[in-house]
TORVO-884124 format. One record per residue (C-alpha): residue number from 1; residue in three letters; x, y negated, z. Coordinates in steps of 0.2 Angstrom, whole numbers, plus 2048, in hexadecimal, padded with zeros to 3 digits. Example, Ala and Ser with C-alpha at 12.3 -4.5 7.8 and 13.67 -1.06 7.14 Angstrom:
2
+------+------+-----+-----+-----+
! resi ! resn !   x !   y !   z !
+------+------+-----+-----+-----+
!    1 !  ala ! 83E ! 816 ! 827 !
!    2 !  ser ! 844 ! 805 ! 824 !
+------+------+-----+-----+-----+
REM end
This chain:
451
+------+------+-----+-----+-----+
! resi ! resn !   x !   y !   z !
+------+------+-----+-----+-----+
!    1 !  met ! 8B4 ! 42A ! 86B !
!    2 !  ser ! 8BF ! 423 ! 85D !
!    3 !  ala ! 8C2 ! 413 ! 866 !
!    4 !  phe ! 8CD ! 41C ! 873 !
!    5 !  ala ! 8DE ! 425 ! 872 !
!    6 !  arg ! 8DE ! 437 ! 879 !
!    7 !  ser ! 8E4 ! 43A ! 88A !
!    8 !  glu ! 8F2 ! 445 ! 891 !
!    9 !  ser ! 8F2 ! 44B ! 8A3 !
!   10 !  ala ! 8FC ! 43E ! 8AC !
!   11 !  pro ! 90B ! 443 ! 8B5 !
!   12 !  val ! 909 ! 441 ! 8C8 !
!   13 !  cys ! 918 ! 43E ! 8D4 !
!   14 !  gly ! 918 ! 443 ! 8E6 !
!   15 !  arg ! 90E ! 451 ! 8EF !
!   16 !  leu ! 901 ! 45B ! 8E5 !
!   17 !  leu ! 8F1 ! 463 ! 8EB !
!   18 !  pro ! 8E8 ! 470 ! 8E1 !
!   19 !  leu ! 8D7 ! 46C ! 8DA !
!   20 !  leu ! 8CF ! 47C ! 8E2 !
!   21 !  ala ! 8D3 ! 480 ! 8F4 !
!   22 !  asp ! 8CF ! 493 ! 8F0 !
!   23 !  ala ! 8DB ! 49A ! 8E3 !
!   24 !  asp ! 8CF ! 4A8 ! 8DE !
!   25 !  leu ! 8C9 ! 4A3 ! 8CD !
!   26 !  thr ! 8BD ! 4B2 ! 8CB !
!   27 !  arg ! 8B2 ! 4AB ! 8D9 !
!   28 !  arg ! 8A1 ! 4A4 ! 8D5 !
!   29 !  phe ! 8A3 ! 491 ! 8D4 !
!   30 !  ala ! 892 ! 48B ! 8CE !
!   31 !  trp ! 881 ! 490 ! 8C8 !
!   32 !  arg ! 87D ! 488 ! 8B7 !
!   33 !  asn ! 86D ! 48A ! 8AC !
!   34 !  gly ! 86A ! 49B ! 8B6 !
!   35 !  ala ! 87B ! 4A2 ! 8B3 !
!   36 !  ala ! 88A ! 4A3 ! 8BF !
!   37 !  val ! 89A ! 499 ! 8BA !
!   38 !  ser ! 8AB ! 4A0 ! 8C1 !
!   39 !  ala ! 8B8 ! 494 ! 8C8 !
!   40 !  gly ! 8C3 ! 499 ! 8BA !
!   41 !  glu ! 8B6 ! 494 ! 8AD !
!   42 !  phe ! 8B5 ! 483 ! 8B6 !
!   43 !  ile ! 8C8 ! 481 ! 8B6 !
!   44 !  asp ! 8C8 ! 484 ! 8A3 !
!   45 !  asp ! 8BB ! 477 ! 8A0 !
!   46 !  val ! 8C4 ! 46A ! 8AA !
!   47 !  his ! 8D4 ! 46D ! 8A0 !
!   48 !  ala ! 8CB ! 46C ! 890 !
!   49 !  leu ! 8C3 ! 45C ! 894 !
!   50 !  ala ! 8D2 ! 454 ! 89B !
!   51 !  arg ! 8DB ! 456 ! 88B !
!   52 !  leu ! 8CD ! 44C ! 882 !
!   53 !  leu ! 8CB ! 43D ! 88D !
!   54 !  pro ! 8D0 ! 42C ! 887 !
!   55 !  met ! 8DF ! 423 ! 88E !
!   56 !  ala ! 8D9 ! 418 ! 89C !
!   57 !  arg ! 8DB ! 415 ! 8AE !
!   58 !  his ! 8C8 ! 416 ! 8B4 !
!   59 !  ala ! 8B9 ! 420 ! 8AE !
!   60 !  val ! 8A7 ! 41C ! 8B3 !
!   61 !  asn ! 8A1 ! 42E ! 8B6 !
!   62 !  leu ! 88E ! 42D ! 8B1 !
!   63 !  cys ! 88C ! 440 ! 8AE !
!   64 !  glu ! 87B ! 446 ! 8B5 !
!   65 !  asp ! 87D ! 458 ! 8B3 !
!   66 !  arg ! 886 ! 45D ! 8C3 !
!   67 !  tyr ! 891 ! 46A ! 8BB !
!   68 !  arg ! 897 ! 45E ! 8AD !
!   69 !  phe ! 899 ! 450 ! 8BA !
!   70 !  met ! 8A5 ! 45C ! 8C4 !
!   71 !  val ! 8AF ! 460 ! 8B4 !
!   72 !  ala ! 8B0 ! 44E ! 8AF !
!   73 !  phe ! 8B5 ! 449 ! 8C1 !
!   74 !  cys ! 8C3 ! 455 ! 8C2 !
!   75 !  ala ! 8C9 ! 452 ! 8B0 !
!   76 !  val ! 8CA ! 440 ! 8B3 !
!   77 !  ala ! 8D5 ! 443 ! 8C2 !
!   78 !  leu ! 8DF ! 450 ! 8B9 !
!   79 !  ala ! 8E2 ! 442 ! 8AB !
!   80 !  gly ! 8E9 ! 436 ! 8B8 !
!   81 !  gln ! 8D9 ! 42B ! 8B8 !
!   82 !  thr ! 8CD ! 426 ! 8C5 !
!   83 !  asn ! 8BA ! 429 ! 8C5 !
!   84 !  leu ! 8AF ! 41A ! 8C8 !
!   85 !  leu ! 89F ! 41F ! 8D1 !
!   86 !  pro ! 893 ! 410 ! 8D0 !
!   87 !  ser ! 884 ! 410 ! 8DC !
!   88 !  ser ! 878 ! 40D ! 8CE !
!   89 !  arg ! 876 ! 414 ! 8BC !
!   90 !  ala ! 86D ! 404 ! 8B7 !
!   91 !  pro ! 875 ! 3FD ! 8A7 !
!   92 !  gln ! 87A ! 3ED ! 8B0 !
!   93 !  ala ! 883 ! 3F6 ! 8BE !
!   94 !  ile ! 88C ! 400 ! 8B1 !
!   95 !  ala ! 891 ! 3F1 ! 8A7 !
!   96 !  glu ! 897 ! 3E8 ! 8B6 !
!   97 !  thr ! 8A1 ! 3F7 ! 8BB !
!   98 !  leu ! 8A9 ! 3F8 ! 8AA !
!   99 !  asp ! 8AD ! 3E6 ! 8AA !
!  100 !  ala ! 8B4 ! 3E6 ! 8BC !
!  101 !  tyr ! 8C1 ! 3F4 ! 8B7 !
!  102 !  gly ! 8C9 ! 3EE ! 8A7 !
!  103 !  gly ! 8CD ! 3FC ! 89A !
!  104 !  ser ! 8C0 ! 408 ! 8A3 !
!  105 !  tyr ! 8B4 ! 412 ! 899 !
!  106 !  ala ! 8A3 ! 41B ! 89D !
!  107 !  leu ! 8A4 ! 42E ! 89D !
!  108 !  thr ! 892 ! 434 ! 898 !
!  109 !  glu ! 889 ! 443 ! 892 !
!  110 !  arg ! 87F ! 439 ! 885 !
!  111 !  ala ! 881 ! 428 ! 87D !
!  112 !  leu ! 87D ! 419 ! 889 !
!  113 !  gln ! 86E ! 40E ! 885 !
!  114 !  pro ! 872 ! 401 ! 881 !
!  115 !  ala ! 882 ! 408 ! 878 !
!  116 !  ser ! 893 ! 403 ! 87E !
!  117 !  met ! 8A3 ! 404 ! 875 !
!  118 !  arg ! 8AC ! 409 ! 885 !
!  119 !  glu ! 8A4 ! 41A ! 887 !
!  120 !  phe ! 8A9 ! 42C ! 885 !
!  121 !  val ! 89C ! 439 ! 882 !
!  122 !  leu ! 8A0 ! 44B ! 888 !
!  123 !  pro ! 89F ! 457 ! 87A !
!  124 !  glu ! 891 ! 464 ! 87B !
!  125 !  arg ! 89E ! 472 ! 87C !
!  126 !  leu ! 8B0 ! 472 ! 883 !
!  127 !  ala ! 8BE ! 47B ! 87A !
!  128 !  ala ! 8C4 ! 48B ! 883 !
!  129 !  his ! 8D4 ! 48A ! 88C !
!  130 !  ala ! 8D8 ! 49C ! 891 !
!  131 !  ala ! 8E1 ! 49F ! 8A1 !
!  132 !  ala ! 8E3 ! 48D ! 8A6 !
!  133 !  pro ! 8EE ! 489 ! 8B5 !
!  134 !  met ! 8E7 ! 482 ! 8C5 !
!  135 !  pro ! 8E7 ! 46F ! 8C3 !
!  136 !  gln ! 8F1 ! 466 ! 8D0 !
!  137 !  ile ! 8ED ! 454 ! 8D5 !
!  138 !  gly ! 8F8 ! 448 ! 8DD !
!  139 !  ala ! 8F4 ! 446 ! 8F0 !
!  140 !  asp ! 8F4 ! 433 ! 8EF !
!  141 !  his ! 8EB ! 432 ! 8DE !
!  142 !  ala ! 8DC ! 427 ! 8DF !
!  143 !  val ! 8CF ! 434 ! 8D8 !
!  144 !  ala ! 8C0 ! 429 ! 8DB !
!  145 !  ile ! 8BA ! 418 ! 8DF !
!  146 !  ala ! 8A9 ! 419 ! 8E7 !
!  147 !  phe ! 89D ! 40B ! 8E9 !
!  148 !  thr ! 891 ! 408 ! 8F8 !
!  149 !  ser ! 87F ! 409 ! 8F5 !
!  150 !  gly ! 87B ! 3F7 ! 8F7 !
!  151 !  ser ! 86D ! 3FA ! 904 !
!  152 !  thr ! 875 ! 3EC ! 90F !
!  153 !  gly ! 87B ! 3E1 ! 901 !
!  154 !  gln ! 887 ! 3E2 ! 8F2 !
!  155 !  pro ! 88F ! 3F3 ! 8EE !
!  156 !  lys ! 8A2 ! 3F4 ! 8F4 !
!  157 !  ala ! 8AF ! 3FE ! 8EC !
!  158 !  asn ! 8B8 ! 40C ! 8F6 !
!  159 !  val ! 8C8 ! 414 ! 8F0 !
!  160 !  lys ! 8C9 ! 427 ! 8F3 !
!  161 !  thr ! 8D9 ! 431 ! 8F2 !
!  162 !  trp ! 8DA ! 444 ! 8EE !
!  163 !  ala ! 8E3 ! 447 ! 8FF !
!  164 !  ala ! 8D5 ! 43E ! 908 !
!  165 !  phe ! 8C7 ! 448 ! 8FF !
!  166 !  cys ! 8D0 ! 458 ! 902 !
!  167 !  ala ! 8D2 ! 454 ! 915 !
!  168 !  ser ! 8C0 ! 44F ! 917 !
!  169 !  ser ! 8B9 ! 45D ! 90D !
!  170 !  ala ! 8C2 ! 46A ! 918 !
!  171 !  leu ! 8B9 ! 463 ! 927 !
!  172 !  asn ! 8A8 ! 464 ! 91E !
!  173 !  ala ! 8AC ! 476 ! 919 !
!  174 !  arg ! 8B0 ! 47B ! 92B !
!  175 !  val ! 8A0 ! 473 ! 933 !
!  176 !  leu ! 895 ! 47A ! 925 !
!  177 !  gly ! 89C ! 48B ! 924 !
!  178 !  ala ! 8A1 ! 489 ! 911 !
!  179 !  asp ! 8B1 ! 492 ! 913 !
!  180 !  ser ! 8A6 ! 4A1 ! 910 !
!  181 !  ala ! 89C ! 4A3 ! 8FF !
!  182 !  leu ! 88F ! 496 ! 903 !
!  183 !  ser ! 882 ! 491 ! 8F5 !
!  184 !  val ! 87E ! 47F ! 8F4 !
!  185 !  val ! 86F ! 477 ! 8ED !
!  186 !  ser ! 86F ! 464 ! 8ED !
!  187 !  thr ! 861 ! 457 ! 8EA !
!  188 !  val ! 86E ! 449 ! 8EB !
!  189 !  pro ! 877 ! 443 ! 8DB !
!  190 !  pro ! 88A ! 446 ! 8DA !
!  191 !  gln ! 88E ! 433 ! 8D8 !
!  192 !  his ! 889 ! 430 ! 8EA !
!  193 !  met ! 896 ! 433 ! 8F7 !
!  194 !  tyr ! 88B ! 43F ! 901 !
!  195 !  gly ! 887 ! 448 ! 8F1 !
!  196 !  leu ! 899 ! 448 ! 8EB !
!  197 !  glu ! 89F ! 44F ! 8FC !
!  198 !  leu ! 892 ! 45D ! 8FE !
!  199 !  ser ! 88F ! 462 ! 8EC !
!  200 !  val ! 8A0 ! 45E ! 8E3 !
!  201 !  leu ! 8AE ! 45E ! 8EF !
!  202 !  leu ! 8A7 ! 46C ! 8FA !
!  203 !  pro ! 8A8 ! 479 ! 8EB !
!  204 !  leu ! 8B9 ! 472 ! 8E6 !
!  205 !  arg ! 8C0 ! 474 ! 8F8 !
!  206 !  ser ! 8B8 ! 483 ! 8FF !
!  207 !  arg ! 8B0 ! 493 ! 8F9 !
!  208 !  ala ! 89F ! 48B ! 8F7 !
!  209 !  ala ! 896 ! 48C ! 8E6 !
!  210 !  val ! 88A ! 47F ! 8E0 !
!  211 !  his ! 879 ! 47F ! 8D6 !
!  212 !  thr ! 87D ! 472 ! 8C9 !
!  213 !  gly ! 86B ! 46B ! 8C8 !
!  214 !  gln ! 864 ! 45D ! 8D1 !
!  215 !  pro ! 852 ! 463 ! 8D7 !
!  216 !  phe ! 846 ! 455 ! 8DC !
!  217 !  phe ! 835 ! 45C ! 8DE !
!  218 !  ala ! 832 ! 469 ! 8EC !
!  219 !  ala ! 82E ! 477 ! 8DF !
!  220 !  asp ! 83E ! 474 ! 8D6 !
!  221 !  ile ! 848 ! 474 ! 8E7 !
!  222 !  ala ! 840 ! 485 ! 8EB !
!  223 !  gln ! 844 ! 48C ! 8DA !
!  224 !  ala ! 856 ! 486 ! 8DB !
!  225 !  leu ! 858 ! 48E ! 8EB !
!  226 !  arg ! 851 ! 49E ! 8E4 !
!  227 !  asp ! 85E ! 49D ! 8D6 !
!  228 !  val ! 86D ! 49E ! 8E1 !
!  229 !  ala ! 874 ! 4AC ! 8ED !
!  230 !  ala ! 873 ! 4AC ! 900 !
!  231 !  pro ! 879 ! 4A5 ! 90B !
!  232 !  arg ! 870 ! 495 ! 904 !
!  233 !  met ! 873 ! 482 ! 90A !
!  234 !  leu ! 867 ! 474 ! 905 !
!  235 !  val ! 86F ! 463 ! 904 !
!  236 !  thr ! 862 ! 456 ! 904 !
!  237 !  thr ! 85C ! 445 ! 90C !
!  238 !  pro ! 84E ! 441 ! 919 !
!  239 !  val ! 843 ! 43B ! 90A !
!  240 !  his ! 844 ! 44C ! 901 !
!  241 !  leu ! 843 ! 456 ! 911 !
!  242 !  arg ! 832 ! 44D ! 915 !
!  243 !  ala ! 82B ! 450 ! 904 !
!  244 !  leu ! 831 ! 462 ! 905 !
!  245 !  leu ! 828 ! 465 ! 915 !
!  246 !  arg ! 818 ! 45C ! 90E !
!  247 !  glu ! 818 ! 467 ! 8FF !
!  248 !  ala ! 81D ! 477 ! 90A !
!  249 !  pro ! 823 ! 483 ! 8FC !
!  250 !  glu ! 829 ! 494 ! 901 !
!  251 !  leu ! 83C ! 494 ! 901 !
!  252 !  pro ! 849 ! 4A2 ! 902 !
!  253 !  pro ! 853 ! 4A4 ! 912 !
!  254 !  leu ! 85E ! 495 ! 916 !
!  255 !  ala ! 86E ! 495 ! 91F !
!  256 !  ala ! 86C ! 482 ! 922 !
!  257 !  ile ! 864 ! 472 ! 91C !
!  258 !  val ! 870 ! 463 ! 91C !
!  259 !  ser ! 86A ! 451 ! 91C !
!  260 !  ala ! 872 ! 440 ! 91B !
!  261 !  thr ! 870 ! 42E ! 913 !
!  262 !  ala ! 863 ! 428 ! 920 !
!  263 !  pro ! 85E ! 42C ! 932 !
!  264 !  leu ! 856 ! 43D ! 934 !
!  265 !  asp ! 847 ! 43D ! 940 !
!  266 !  cys ! 849 ! 44A ! 94E !
!  267 !  ala ! 837 ! 450 ! 94B !
!  268 !  leu ! 83A ! 452 ! 938 !
!  269 !  ala ! 849 ! 45C ! 93B !
!  270 !  ala ! 840 ! 468 ! 948 !
!  271 !  glu ! 832 ! 46A ! 93C !
!  272 !  ala ! 83E ! 46F ! 92E !
!  273 !  glu ! 847 ! 47B ! 939 !
!  274 !  cys ! 837 ! 483 ! 93F !
!  275 !  arg ! 82F ! 484 ! 92D !
!  276 !  tyr ! 83F ! 48C ! 925 !
!  277 !  ala ! 847 ! 495 ! 933 !
!  278 !  thr ! 857 ! 48C ! 931 !
!  279 !  arg ! 862 ! 47F ! 939 !
!  280 !  val ! 862 ! 46D ! 933 !
!  281 !  ile ! 873 ! 464 ! 934 !
!  282 !  glu ! 874 ! 451 ! 932 !
!  283 !  leu ! 884 ! 449 ! 92C !
!  284 !  phe ! 88A ! 438 ! 931 !
!  285 !  gly ! 896 ! 42F ! 925 !
!  286 !  ser ! 897 ! 421 ! 918 !
!  287 !  thr ! 89E ! 41D ! 907 !
!  288 !  glu ! 8AD ! 415 ! 910 !
!  289 !  thr ! 8B1 ! 424 ! 91C !
!  290 !  cys ! 8A9 ! 434 ! 915 !
!  291 !  val ! 8A1 ! 43F ! 921 !
!  292 !  ile ! 8A8 ! 43D ! 933 !
!  293 !  ala ! 89B ! 445 ! 93F !
!  294 !  his ! 88C ! 451 ! 940 !
!  295 !  arg ! 87E ! 456 ! 94B !
!  296 !  arg ! 870 ! 463 ! 94D !
!  297 !  thr ! 863 ! 455 ! 94C !
!  298 !  ser ! 855 ! 45F ! 954 !
!  299 !  leu ! 85F ! 463 ! 963 !
!  300 !  asp ! 86C ! 455 ! 965 !
!  301 !  glu ! 86A ! 442 ! 965 !
!  302 !  ser ! 87D ! 440 ! 966 !
!  303 !  trp ! 889 ! 443 ! 957 !
!  304 !  gln ! 899 ! 44E ! 957 !
!  305 !  leu ! 8A8 ! 446 ! 94F !
!  306 !  tyr ! 8B2 ! 450 ! 943 !
!  307 !  pro ! 8C4 ! 455 ! 94A !
!  308 !  gln ! 8D1 ! 447 ! 949 !
!  309 !  ile ! 8C4 ! 439 ! 946 !
!  310 !  ala ! 8C5 ! 42B ! 953 !
!  311 !  leu ! 8B8 ! 41D ! 956 !
!  312 !  tyr ! 8BC ! 40C ! 95D !
!  313 !  pro ! 8AD ! 401 ! 961 !
!  314 !  gln ! 8AF ! 3EF ! 95B !
!  315 !  pro ! 8A4 ! 3DF ! 95E !
!  316 !  asp ! 89E ! 3E1 ! 94C !
!  317 !  gly ! 89D ! 3F3 ! 94A !
!  318 !  thr ! 8A8 ! 402 ! 94C !
!  319 !  met ! 8BA ! 405 ! 945 !
!  320 !  val ! 8BD ! 417 ! 93F !
!  321 !  gln ! 8CE ! 41F ! 93D !
!  322 !  ala ! 8D4 ! 430 ! 936 !
!  323 !  pro ! 8E5 ! 436 ! 931 !
!  324 !  tyr ! 8DF ! 437 ! 91F !
!  325 !  phe ! 8D9 ! 425 ! 91E !
!  326 !  val ! 8E4 ! 418 ! 915 !
!  327 !  ala ! 8DF ! 40C ! 923 !
!  328 !  pro ! 8D2 ! 40B ! 931 !
!  329 !  thr ! 8C0 ! 407 ! 92B !
!  330 !  leu ! 8B4 ! 3FC ! 933 !
!  331 !  leu ! 8A2 ! 402 ! 932 !
!  332 !  gln ! 892 ! 3F7 ! 937 !
!  333 !  asp ! 88C ! 405 ! 942 !
!  334 !  val ! 88C ! 402 ! 955 !
!  335 !  val ! 890 ! 411 ! 95F !
!  336 !  glu ! 891 ! 417 ! 971 !
!  337 !  leu ! 8A0 ! 423 ! 974 !
!  338 !  leu ! 89D ! 432 ! 97F !
!  339 !  pro ! 8A8 ! 440 ! 985 !
!  340 !  asp ! 8AE ! 44E ! 97A !
!  341 !  gln ! 8B0 ! 445 ! 96A !
!  342 !  arg ! 89D ! 441 ! 96A !
!  343 !  phe ! 894 ! 430 ! 967 !
!  344 !  thr ! 882 ! 429 ! 966 !
!  345 !  leu ! 87D ! 41D ! 958 !
!  346 !  cys ! 875 ! 40D ! 95E !
!  347 !  gly ! 872 ! 406 ! 94D !
!  348 !  arg ! 87A ! 3FC ! 940 !
!  349 !  asn ! 881 ! 3EA ! 944 !
!  350 !  ser ! 876 ! 3E4 ! 937 !
!  351 !  asp ! 867 ! 3EF ! 93D !
!  352 !  leu ! 866 ! 3E8 ! 94F !
!  353 !  leu ! 85A ! 3DA ! 951 !
!  354 !  glu ! 857 ! 3CD ! 95F !
!  355 !  val ! 847 ! 3C3 ! 95E !
!  356 !  ala ! 840 ! 3B8 ! 96C !
!  357 !  gly ! 84D ! 3C0 ! 978 !
!  358 !  lys ! 847 ! 3D1 ! 974 !
!  359 !  arg ! 851 ! 3DF ! 96B !
!  360 !  ala ! 84D ! 3EC ! 95E !
!  361 !  ser ! 854 ! 3F5 ! 950 !
!  362 !  leu ! 84E ! 3F7 ! 93E !
!  363 !  ala ! 851 ! 40A ! 93E !
!  364 !  asp ! 846 ! 40B ! 94E !
!  365 !  leu ! 838 ! 400 ! 947 !
!  366 !  thr ! 838 ! 40A ! 937 !
!  367 !  arg ! 837 ! 41B ! 941 !
!  368 !  arg ! 828 ! 414 ! 94A !
!  369 !  leu ! 820 ! 40F ! 939 !
!  370 !  leu ! 823 ! 421 ! 932 !
!  371 !  ala ! 81B ! 428 ! 941 !
!  372 !  ile ! 80A ! 421 ! 93E !
!  373 !  pro ! 7FE ! 42F ! 937 !
!  374 !  gly ! 7FB ! 42C ! 925 !
!  375 !  val ! 80B ! 423 ! 921 !
!  376 !  glu ! 815 ! 42D ! 914 !
!  377 !  asp ! 824 ! 421 ! 912 !
!  378 !  gly ! 829 ! 410 ! 918 !
!  379 !  val ! 836 ! 404 ! 91D !
!  380 !  val ! 838 ! 3F4 ! 928 !
!  381 !  phe ! 846 ! 3E8 ! 923 !
!  382 !  cys ! 84C ! 3D6 ! 925 !
!  383 !  leu ! 847 ! 3C9 ! 919 !
!  384 !  asp ! 856 ! 3BE ! 91E !
!  385 !  val ! 867 ! 3C4 ! 922 !
!  386 !  glu ! 871 ! 3B3 ! 922 !
!  387 !  ala ! 87A ! 3AE ! 932 !
!  388 !  gly ! 86F ! 3A5 ! 93E !
!  389 !  ala ! 85F ! 3A9 ! 934 !
!  390 !  val ! 84F ! 3AE ! 93D !
!  391 !  asn ! 84C ! 3C1 ! 93C !
!  392 !  arg ! 83C ! 3C1 ! 931 !
!  393 !  leu ! 837 ! 3D3 ! 92F !
!  394 !  ala ! 82D ! 3DB ! 920 !
!  395 !  ala ! 827 ! 3ED ! 91D !
!  396 !  leu ! 823 ! 3F7 ! 90E !
!  397 !  val ! 818 ! 406 ! 911 !
!  398 !  val ! 811 ! 415 ! 907 !
!  399 !  ala ! 801 ! 41A ! 910 !
!  400 !  arg ! 7F1 ! 422 ! 908 !
!  401 !  gly ! 7E1 ! 41E ! 911 !
!  402 !  leu ! 7E9 ! 410 ! 91B !
!  403 !  gly ! 7E8 ! 3FD ! 919 !
!  404 !  glu ! 7F5 ! 3F1 ! 91E !
!  405 !  ala ! 7EA ! 3EB ! 92D !
!  406 !  asp ! 7E9 ! 3FD ! 933 !
!  407 !  ile ! 7FC ! 400 ! 932 !
!  408 !  leu ! 7FF ! 3EF ! 93C !
!  409 !  asp ! 7F2 ! 3F4 ! 949 !
!  410 !  ala ! 7FB ! 405 ! 94B !
!  411 !  leu ! 80C ! 3FC ! 94D !
!  412 !  arg ! 806 ! 3F1 ! 95A !
!  413 !  arg ! 803 ! 400 ! 965 !
!  414 !  ser ! 816 ! 405 ! 964 !
!  415 !  ile ! 820 ! 3F5 ! 962 !
!  416 !  asp ! 821 ! 3E4 ! 969 !
!  417 !  pro ! 817 ! 3D7 ! 95F !
!  418 !  val ! 826 ! 3CC ! 95B !
!  419 !  phe ! 82D ! 3DB ! 950 !
!  420 !  leu ! 81D ! 3DD ! 946 !
!  421 !  pro ! 822 ! 3DC ! 934 !
!  422 !  arg ! 81A ! 3CE ! 92A !
!  423 !  pro ! 817 ! 3D0 ! 91B !
!  424 !  leu ! 813 ! 3E3 ! 91C !
!  425 !  arg ! 80E ! 3E9 ! 90B !
!  426 !  cys ! 807 ! 3FA ! 906 !
!  427 !  val ! 80F ! 400 ! 8F6 !
!  428 !  glu ! 80E ! 40F ! 8EA !
!  429 !  lys ! 820 ! 414 ! 8EE !
!  430 !  leu ! 830 ! 40D ! 8F5 !
!  431 !  pro ! 83E ! 408 ! 8E9 !
!  432 !  arg ! 84A ! 416 ! 8EF !
!  433 !  asn ! 859 ! 41B ! 8E4 !
!  434 !  ala ! 85E ! 42C ! 8E0 !
!  435 !  thr ! 864 ! 430 ! 8F2 !
!  436 !  gly ! 855 ! 428 ! 8FA !
!  437 !  lys ! 85E ! 418 ! 8FF !
!  438 !  leu ! 855 ! 407 ! 8FE !
!  439 !  pro ! 860 ! 3FA ! 8F5 !
!  440 !  arg ! 85D ! 3E9 ! 8FE !
!  441 !  ala ! 85A ! 3E0 ! 8EE !
!  442 !  ala ! 84C ! 3EC ! 8E9 !
!  443 !  leu ! 844 ! 3EA ! 8FA !
!  444 !  leu ! 844 ! 3D7 ! 8F9 !
!  445 !  glu ! 83D ! 3D7 ! 8E7 !
!  446 !  met ! 82F ! 3E3 ! 8EC !
!  447 !  ala ! 82B ! 3D9 ! 8FC !
!  448 !  lys ! 829 ! 3C9 ! 8F3 !
!  449 !  ala ! 820 ! 3CF ! 8E4 !
!  450 !  lys ! 80E ! 3CA ! 8E3 !
!  451 !  pro ! 801 ! 3D7 ! 8E8 !
+------+------+-----+-----+-----+
REM end
């Protein structure tokens, strides 16, 4: 810490927006270590940490405890700095991020391994700052730079302003009913955009309160839900939801289950709704745009756009526009527009295949693979993505009691033979990251590894 000068909250010109949308500092803001934390206590911690931060423009926020991440995220913004949110916590990814943003530092809960001179370790306790005023953040201040997951290539940086976060969070709150005292339990890490939106920004910009843990196993998810007050909302992914249904723990009443990061199968959504007597809401968005649409997957194939969002189909994807975007954003997703601000998703530009004059999508091929009895997890992907390359398909499968020949035989009954993945390898587990996504580099490495 001695390598840095101490930071003062940076003066911000222009329009200011409060850190919390709800000014009631007595309200329950979070559950941490079995105890409730008020909004006022959270504000005190933000002010205390902001006074300690080193002088810099960027901080790589690596805090794993969700509460400490939230305090650090807001303190960095209050100090006039920008949170860097890399898609991976691997030492190489952290080092590359620090090198790409000169003068930046890593903000952590414990010393990095290997050690870095450019790190600031949060103190175990923050000094009290009684009756701290509500922090005000410049509307145009870049509070975060989020990086894509790398599932389709190299991670890309996306700058997020405070005004844009406030606008998109208000839409999330309206759709999810978070303007009432909703309790959020999330299996998704806060560094990921979906986890950031639903478990960090939602409590900041609504009356929702968040459980600060990150439960992974089904029993831990059930306990976290029991630890918070009704109405409860579980924020998760299709991978976690599938595992939850397989383990089938008893859960307290749920107002909703929310899913994102990967396509959610209609049958899986319907099973979850029946098992837990709730509704399953699937969100559609990206690191580039944040959430822009939602649907009740068990009932609707089409998506309902958020208000003021406009889609413009392009030859290579879809242009997305919103009043709070700095500029229109091009997504690789191919859509078909429907009346009443609805659309259907046809797949990603990079997901659509044409082999021997026949067409398919990787998402549909993966869905058919997962539908085979005995298959617990799996993915179909292209080995080659260069322009003009032949679409050579591969698959990685987790299946107990099934051999590779058994799986290929089952696939032959549901897909055209030209789309049979070769190689198809049975593995112990897929190389999923913390949000359940599959980085392309990890898939290629596993597919090419010797059995």
